[in-house]
C-alpha positions as CSV (number, residue, x, y, z in Angstrom):
1,X,0.2,0.1,0.0
2,X,1.3,3.5,-1.0
3,X,1.9,6.2,1.5
4,X,-0.9,8.2,0.2
5,X,-3.1,5.5,0.7
6,X,-2.3,4.9,4.3
7,X,-2.4,8.5,5.1
8,X,-6.0,8.8,3.7
9,X,-6.8,5.7,5.8
10,X,-5.6,7.9,8.8
11,X,-3.2,5.1,10.2
12,X,-0.3,7.7,11.8
13,X,1.4,4.8,13.4
14,X,1.7,2.3,10.6
15,X,5.5,2.5,9.3
16,X,6.6,3.3,12.8
17,X,10.3,2.3,13.4
18,X,12.5,2.0,16.4
19,X,14.9,5.1,17.0
20,X,16.6,4.9,20.2
21,X,15.8,3.9,23.8
22,X,16.8,6.5,26.6
23,X,17.4,5.7,30.5
24,X,18.6,9.0,31.2
25,X,18.0,12.6,30.3
26,X,21.6,13.1,28.4
27,X,20.4,10.1,26.1
28,X,17.3,11.4,24.7
29,X,17.2,12.5,21.1
30,X,17.7,15.9,20.0
31,X,15.0,18.3,20.5
32,X,13.1,18.6,16.7
33,X,10.0,16.8,15.7
34,X,6.8,16.7,17.7
35,X,6.6,13.8,20.3
36,X,3.4,11.9,21.2
37,X,3.8,9.9,24.3
38,X,2.1,6.8,25.6
39,X,2.0,6.3,29.2
40,X,0.1,4.2,31.8
41,X,0.5,2.4,35.0
42,X,2.2,-1.2,34.2
43,X,0.0,-4.1,32.8
44,X,-2.6,-1.3,31.3
45,X,-2.0,-2.5,27.9
46,X,0.5,0.2,26.6
47,X,2.5,-2.0,24.2
48,X,-0.4,-3.9,23.0
49,X,-2.2,-0.6,22.3
50,X,0.9,0.6,20.1
51,X,1.3,-2.8,18.3
52,X,-2.3,-2.6,17.3
53,X,-2.1,1.0,16.3
54,X,1.0,0.4,14.2
55,X,-0.6,-2.8,12.6
56,X,2.6,-4.6,14.0
57,X,2.9,-7.6,16.7
58,X,6.2,-6.8,18.0
59,X,7.1,-3.2,17.4
60,X,6.9,-2.3,21.3
61,X,7.8,-5.1,23.8
62,X,5.9,-6.0,27.0
63,X,8.0,-7.3,29.5
64,X,7.1,-10.4,31.2
65,X,7.5,-9.0,34.5
66,X,5.8,-5.6,34.6
67,X,7.5,-2.7,35.6
68,X,11.0,-3.8,34.3
69,X,11.0,-1.6,31.2
70,X,13.5,1.1,32.7
71,X,13.9,3.4,29.3
72,X,11.9,5.7,27.4
73,X,11.9,4.3,23.7
74,X,11.2,6.4,20.5
75,X,9.9,5.5,17.3
76,X,9.5,7.6,14.5
77,X,6.5,8.0,12.2
78,X,6.4,8.6,8.3
79,X,6.0,12.0,8.9
80,X,9.2,12.6,11.0
81,X,7.1,12.7,14.3
82,X,8.3,10.8,17.4
83,X,5.9,8.1,19.1
84,X,7.2,7.8,22.7
85,X,6.7,4.8,24.9
86,X,7.0,5.7,28.5
87,X,8.0,3.3,31.3
88,X,4.9,1.9,33.2
89,X,4.5,3.2,36.5
90,X,3.1,1.9,39.7
91,X,4.3,-1.5,40.0
92,X,6.2,-2.3,43.1
93,X,8.2,-5.5,42.4
94,X,11.1,-3.7,41.6
95,X,13.8,-2.1,44.2
96,X,12.7,1.1,45.6
97,X,15.7,3.2,44.6
98,X,15.9,1.8,41.0
99,X,12.1,2.5,40.7
100,X,12.4,5.8,42.0
101,X,15.2,6.8,39.6
102,X,13.3,5.8,36.3
103,X,10.1,7.3,37.6
104,X,11.8,10.6,38.3
105,X,13.2,10.7,34.7
106,X,9.8,9.9,33.2
107,X,8.2,12.6,35.3
108,X,11.2,15.1,34.2
109,X,10.4,14.1,30.7
110,X,6.8,14.8,31.2
111,X,7.0,18.1,32.5
112,X,10.1,19.5,30.9
113,X,10.3,18.1,27.4
114,X,9.2,20.9,25.2
115,X,8.5,18.9,21.9
116,X,6.0,16.6,23.9
117,X,2.8,18.0,22.6
118,X,0.2,15.4,23.2
119,X,-0.2,12.5,25.7
120,X,-1.9,8.8,25.1
121,X,-2.9,7.7,28.5
122,X,-4.0,4.1,29.0
123,X,-6.0,3.0,32.0
124,X,-7.4,-0.7,32.5
125,X,-11.6,0.1,32.0
126,X,-11.8,-2.3,35.3
127,X,-10.0,-0.3,37.3
128,X,-10.5,3.4,36.1
129,X,-8.3,6.4,36.8
130,X,-6.0,5.8,39.8
131,X,-4.0,8.1,42.1
132,X,-1.0,7.6,39.9
133,X,-2.9,8.7,36.8
134,X,-4.1,11.8,38.1
135,X,-0.5,13.8,38.4
136,X,0.1,13.2,34.6
137,X,-3.5,14.6,33.7
138,X,-2.9,17.3,36.0
139,X,0.2,18.5,34.7
140,X,-0.9,18.1,30.8
141,X,-4.1,20.0,31.2
142,X,-2.7,22.7,33.3
143,X,-0.4,23.2,30.2
144,X,-3.4,23.0,27.5
145,X,-2.0,20.1,26.1
146,X,-4.5,17.4,24.8
147,X,-4.8,14.0,26.2
148,X,-6.3,10.8,24.4
149,X,-7.6,8.6,27.5
150,X,-7.8,5.2,26.0
151,X,-9.8,2.6,28.6
152,X,-8.1,-0.8,27.7
153,X,-9.2,-4.0,27.6
154,X,-12.6,-3.3,27.0
155,X,-13.0,-6.8,25.7
156,X,-13.0,-7.9,29.5
157,X,-16.4,-6.5,30.2
158,X,-19.8,-7.1,28.5
159,X,-21.3,-4.5,26.5
160,X,-23.3,-3.2,29.2
161,X,-20.6,-3.1,31.8
162,X,-18.6,-1.1,29.2
163,X,-21.4,1.3,28.8
164,X,-21.5,1.8,32.5
165,X,-17.7,1.7,32.9
166,X,-17.3,4.5,30.7
167,X,-20.1,6.9,31.8
168,X,-18.4,6.6,35.3
169,X,-15.0,7.5,33.5
170,X,-16.5,10.4,31.9
171,X,-18.4,11.7,35.1
172,X,-15.0,11.4,36.9
173,X,-13.5,13.6,34.3
174,X,-15.9,16.0,34.8
175,X,-16.1,16.1,38.4
176,X,-12.3,16.3,38.7
177,X,-11.4,18.9,36.0
178,X,-14.5,20.4,34.9
179,X,-13.8,22.7,31.9
180,X,-10.6,21.2,31.5
181,X,-12.0,17.8,30.9
182,X,-12.6,18.9,27.5
183,X,-8.7,18.6,26.9
184,X,-9.2,14.7,27.3
185,X,-10.9,12.2,24.8
186,X,-11.8,9.1,26.5
187,X,-12.0,6.4,23.9
188,X,-13.2,2.6,24.6
189,X,-10.4,0.5,23.9
190,X,-9.3,-3.1,23.0
191,X,-6.2,-4.1,21.4
192,X,-7.4,-7.7,20.8
193,X,-10.9,-6.8,19.3
194,X,-9.7,-3.9,17.6
195,X,-12.1,-1.6,19.6
196,X,-11.3,2.1,19.5
197,X,-8.7,1.9,16.8
198,X,-10.2,4.0,14.1
199,X,-11.2,6.7,16.8
200,X,-7.8,6.6,18.1
201,X,-6.0,7.0,15.1
202,X,-8.3,9.9,13.9
203,X,-7.4,11.8,16.9
204,X,-3.5,11.2,16.7
205,X,-3.6,12.0,13.3
206,X,-5.4,15.3,14.0
207,X,-2.8,16.2,16.2
208,X,-0.2,15.7,13.7
209,X,-2.2,17.8,11.2
210,X,-3.2,20.7,13.3
């Protein structure tokens, strides 16, 4: 399929290629193209979501032990922008010092990286947003940057349970953030069933062509 056809289908992650991994600030690529980061709790389905959007099986790798991935991974897209796979946060089965070091690095990236223009935040629909997700949302909405909130693993729930969970998620966003909640686009998502793929692609495509 030609690049023109891919762009017409609005699949911005198709053709993504790994560039580099950074375990510390000095290893980050030079500031330049726009960056869209994927973040979420460990085991929220981040790697599966990236792979599904990229139409690949092993572009992003999920560690067998959640919380073990300790670097920020950069993937270049066809238009030169970067997709950035952030380490999962909130998993305790690693040494406290090690966990603190890479989560400090993650937080610095989210708050100080000027080319980070948008965020895809993944949250297991069965859990909803957690206390570890709110600080990430807070910093993004405070700066006016948009967030795509993927409510992952929707295939684990019935249709009615999905509707109930999404209503609860939208109500939480409205209650917590009021007018700022317009910056967050919640999308029901399942990498397994391909639920929400088209919506997520459209939003990311719009970000890149805004």
